[in-house]
FIRO-317658 format. One record per atom (N, C-alpha, C): x, y, z; residue in one letter. Coordinates in pm, whole numbers, plus 50000, padded with zeros to 5 digits. Layout:
XYZA/...
END
This chain:
300418310046848X/300098298846761X/298708293846795X/297868292346699X/296548286646718X/296558272946653X/296208262946731X/296258249346680X/294858244046659X/294648237146548X/293358231046520X/293108219446616X/294148212246652X/294048200946742X/295098202746852X/294728208946965X/295718212047068X/296378199547125X/295638188347134X/296228176047187X/297368171247097X/297118171046967X/298128166546870X/299338175946873X/299068189046875X/300148198946879X/300948197447007X/300238196147120X/300908194647249X/301778182247254X/301268171147203X/302038158747201X/303278160247114X/303138166646998X/304268168646908X/305358176846978X/304968187747042X/305928196347111X/306568188747226X/305768182047308X/306308174847424X/307248163547383X/306958156947272X/307818146047224X/309118151447168X/309038161647085X/310248166847019X/311058176147110X/310418182447206X/311098191647298X/310568189247440X/310998178547506X/310398174647634X/310578184747747X/311558193547738X/311778203147846X/311078216547822X/310388217747711X/309668230147681X/308418230847766X/308188242347824X/306988244547903X/305948251047813X/304778245147807X/303698250547724X/302758258447811X/302488270947772X/301528279347841X/300498283847737X/299248280847763X/298158284447672X/297438296647729X/297288306847645X/296528318847681X/295458320547574X/294208321347618X/293128322747518X/291868327747586X/290918331547504X/289598334947554X/288828322247584X/287838323347668X/287078311747714X/286278304747607X/286048311047495X/285258304847389X/285928292247336X/287228290847362X/287988279547308X/288088267847406X/287368268347517X/287608258547622X/286398249847652X/286688238247706X/285658229547762X/286348220447864X/285568212547937X/286128204348043X/287188194647992X/286968188747875X/287948179247822X/289298185947798X/289278198247749X/290528205447726X/291218208347859X/290468212947959X/291058215348092X/291698202648145X/290948191648139X/291468178848190X/292738174848116X/292718175947983X/293888172147905X/295098180747943X/294898193947956X/296008202747990X/296548199448130X/295638197248227X/296078193748362X/296858180648362X/296388170748290X/297028157548287X/298368157648213X/298548167148123X/299758167648041X/300698179148077X/300528184548196X/301388195148248X/301448207248155X/300358210048088X/300258222048007X/299638232748096X/300338243848107X/299838254748193X/298928263748111X/297938269648178X/296978277748104X/296448289348186X/296058299748114X/295328311148166X/294298314348059X/293028311548090X/291958312447991X/290838321448039X/290388330347953X/289268339047987X/288018330948014X/287158336348098X/285888329748132X/284748339648122X/283588334548088X/282388342748095X/281978344048241X/281358355248273X/280878356748410X/279568348948428X/279258346048551X/278018339348584X/277638342948727X/276458338948768X/275968342748900X/276858337349012X/277318325049000X/278178319249105X/279458327149122X/280098330649012X/281328338749021X/281018352549075X/279878357949035X/279458371049083X/279358370949236X/278758360549292X/278608359249437X/279968357349503X/280798348649447X/282098345449506X/283068357349506X/282868366849417X/283818378049406X/283228391249456X/282168390349533X/281488402449583X/282448411849655X/283318406449740X/284198415049820X/285198422549732X/285628416549621X/286588423249532X/285908434749457X/284678432349413X/283928442849345X/283658454549439X/283278451349562X/282998461849662X/284258469849693X/285378462949701X/286648469649729X/287028479149616X/286828474949491X/287138483649377X/286258496049378X/284968494149405X/284038505549410X/284428515049523X/284728509849639X/285118518049754X/286408525849725X/287358519049666X/288638525249629X/288428536749531X/287568534449431X/287258544949333X/286628557149401X/285628554649484X/284898565849547X/285778573649645X/286698566849713X/287638573849801X/288538583249720X/288958578549604X/289908586249523X/289228596949437X/288068593449377X/287458602549278X/286058607249316X/285518602349423X/284128604649464X/283178596749375X/282148602849324X/281138595449249X/281518593849102X/281118582649042X/281368580748898X/280548590648816X/281058594448701X/280438604848618X/279408599548519X/279528587048478X/278758582648362X/277858570548389X/277148570548498X/276238559448529X/274848561948470X/274158551348435X/272788552348386X/272708557748244X/271448559848197X/271238564748060X/271808578648040X/271558587448135X/272078601148120X/273598601148127X/274168592348209X/275618591048217X/276218586148087X/275518576648023X/275998571347895X/275998582247789X/274958590447788X/274908601647693X/276048611447720X/276278614447848X/277358623847884X/278718618147845X/278888605147863X/280148598547826X/280378599447675X/279348596347597X/279468597047451X/279768611247405X/279128620947470X/279368634947436X/280828638647464X/281348634247579X/282738637247614X/283708630447518X/283418618147479X/284278611047384X/284298618047248X/283138623247206X/283098630847080X/283928643547090X/283828650147205X/284628662247226X/286118659047218X/286508648247281X/287918644247280X/288378640947138X/287598632847068X/288008628846933X/287988640346834X/287228650846862X/287198662246770X/288238672846805X/289018670446910X/290078679746945X/291138679546836X/291408690946778X/292308691646663X/293748688446702X/294228694546809X/295618692846850X/295838678646903X/296748671446838X/296998657246871X/297418655447016X/298328663847065X/298808662547203X/297698665147304X/296888675347277X/295758678247367X/294728666947364X/294518661447245X/293578650347230X/294068638147309X/295358635247298X/295948623947371X/295858626047521X/296158638047565X/296098641247708X/294668639947760X/293708645147684X/292288644147725X/291848629647732X/292298621447637X/291958607147636X/292538600147759X/293788603247791X/294428597247909X/293708601248037X/293348614048049X/292628618648167X/291268611848177X/290618610148063X/289308603648058X/289398589148107X/290438581948064X/290588567848097X/291298565448229X/291888575748287X/292688574448408X/291848571548532X/290628575948534X/289788574448654X/289328559848664X/290148552148733X/289918537648743X/290498532748874X/289768523948939X/290288516749056X/290258501949021X/291398495449034X/291498481348996X/291848472949118X/291128461849131X/291378452349239X/291418438449179X/292378430449223X/292468416549182X/292118407749300X/291508396549270X/291218386649373X/291178372949310X/291088362849393X/290998349249340X/290098340749427X/289568330549367X/288678321249435X/288808307549370X/288308297549437X/288198284249377X/286798282949323X/286678276749208X/285368275849143X/285328263249057X/284158257149053X/283948245548965X/282628247448892X/282708249148763X/281498249448681X/280878235448687X/279588234648661X/278928221448665X/279558211448570X/280078216448458X/280658207448358X/282098203348389X/282718209548490X/284108206548522X/284198194448613X/285338187748607X/285548176048692X/286048179748832X/286478192248852X/286988196548983X/287048211748990X/287368216849110X/287538231149127X/288838235549065X/288828247949016X/290038253948959X/290188268149013X/291388273448999X/291698286949045X/291148297048944X/290368306548993X/289808317048908X/290268330648962X/290798338648872X/291258352248903X/290168361948858X/289868371648943X/288908382148908X/289658395448901X/289528402348787X/290038415848774X/288838424948778X/288738432948884X/287588441748904X/288028456248885X/287508462548783X/287768476748758X/286498484448789X/286658495348862X/285538504548880X/285958517448814X/285128522148720X/285438534148642X/284268543848651X/284368554548577X/283258564148571X/282008557948512X/282138546848442X/280978539948383X/280458528848474X/281108526848588X/280688516448681X/281658504848683X/281138493248716X/281958481448737X/282218473648608X/283458469348590X/283848460548479X/284638449048540X/284168436848522X/284828425148581X/285248415548470X/286428409948484X/286938400048390X/287448388348471X/287138376148427X/287578364148497X/288498355948407X/289508349748470X/290338339948401X/290498327748491X/290568316148429X/290808303648502X/292228299348471X/292928294248572X/294328290748553X/294738278848638X/295798272148595X/296418261948679X/297818266348720X/298148279048696X/299448284348739X/299478285548891X/300598282048950X/300778283749093X/302028292149114X/302138297849232X/303318305749264X/303288319949211X/302158324249158X/301998337849108X/300808344349178X/300938357149206X/299808364549261X/298778366849150X/297548369749191X/296458371749095X/296808382348991X/297358393649035X/297718404448944X/298748399748842X/299738392148885X/300778387148795X/300188377848689X/299298369048731X/298668359848635X/297918367748529X/297138377448573X/296308385048479X/297158393948389X/297978402448449X/298708412448371X/299908406648295X/300698398448364X/301958393848304X/301798381548215X/300748373648237X/300578361648155X/299368363248062X/298188365348118X/296978365848035X/296998377447935X/297348389247979X/297328400847890X/298358399947779X/299338391447793X/300308389447686X/299658384247559X/298528377147573X/297868371747454X/297448383047362X/296978394047419X/296578405547338X/297798412047274X/298898412747350X/300118418447294X/300628409947178X/300568396847192X/301008387947085X/300098389146963X/298798390646987X/297868392446876X/298198405146800X/298528415846874X/298898428446810X/300168426746726X/301168419546778X/302398416946704X/302088409046578X/301228398846590X/300838390846473X/300178399546366X/299308408746408X/298628417446312X/299618426446241X/300588431846313X/301618440246252X/302428431946153X/302818419746193X/303578411046102X/302778407745977X/301478405145991X/300638402145875X/300568414145781X/300418426045837X/300358438145754X/301658440045680X/302808438145751X/304108439745687X/304298429645575X/303838417345598X/303938406845496X/303108410445373X/301908415845395X/301028419645283X/301638431245205X/302258440445275X/302868452045207X/304028447945121X/304818438345169X/305998434245093X/305678424544980X/304468419144981X/304098409444877X/303708416144747X/
END
């Protein structure tokens, strides 16, 4: 559910269903300090994507290094770094997509995407615009293309970093996919 006015929606739900637990999952583009404060004050739980920045980059250095080390121990050197690596990656993707046999194409795609080392970590962080520090989860993937980092901010407690990211935050994408399927089915039946 996407609400135009989350405060009004939250109040309506809390008033009509006081025992319902509200959990908000969204990308960071929808957030600001006032929303964080309101959710914290109203016992609304959240897991929200964040843009990376230099401070987070510094705070999560050990997680990034661990992901890179884990990748190199398992697979040795990444295949697609730099300009020449990007060209080689695109060439390989074209080869995979042009594979006629569906099963072979799927297998090649899985093998291509399988070379990944993932590390989760967490830190406390306060953006300049925030009123206090909050828990930030870092998902650090090291792949053949190098490092990919994703950050989420949360007020959930009692969950490990991996659980917050995979079991709560990633559900937003699954729900979006379900919504898209439902919309398509509705359009077909109309």
